[in-house]
C-alpha angles and dihedrals in degrees: 000000000000091000092053092048091049092048091050092052092049091052093048092049094046094052114080138142119266114256117256122256122246130187118253114264118254110282121228132195115236113241109200090198089063092062117097114250112258094199134021138191102287139017138190119213092237093059116114088227097054094107089065089062101044115094100169145323099050117111121221112270131241113252111271094013123135093206140048131209114249128204117234087283123034121187126196132171127230138177126209130203091205137018104202120101094002123161127195116223134184132180117194144144130238100211120231093229096051092043089058087063102035104033117199114004137197118223117204124193125201138181113211089341095309116117117244099173150321139205138194118231117202097179134045122245142079114335137192123202123187133168139161112252121215111243090231090069094053134078127212118228092351127103115259126196115230120190131194113195132182119205096219129033144176118255116200113234090208102056105000093245112163114221120190110163144325112263117212106164138348138174147079133311133183 
């Protein structure tokens, strides 16, 4: 009796109507220019969109802070709508406490691994770096990797954290 009941259930479950047929939905071609830009030309560390720009080397910020600690090398990505007459700019701080350990430091800036400028800083404090960038080094409407790197840094004896500088703002202006 059990076998008959089991066989009957299997037959009932296996029998079903065939699904109906529906036409394919209208197909559309993707237009990459219609997508909103994820990154732009410049970013401040207090922007709610800053995490879209950070690639590596920037430590999570404290709530309400206008800066973020950077490792010895910080990398961010940017996209430009034009490449003529572009200047690179960076605002950062060489902290008093790290400067006591490192002494004078050299900051070097690169775009996609190609150097665009460097400067030596003999005193701690807030710094501004700006330089014209040759159009041949830039890309239009494509992400570019920009790195800021300090030659000497502070390493915490407690947890080994490497602190280079405090990043406030970085990017391109015209």
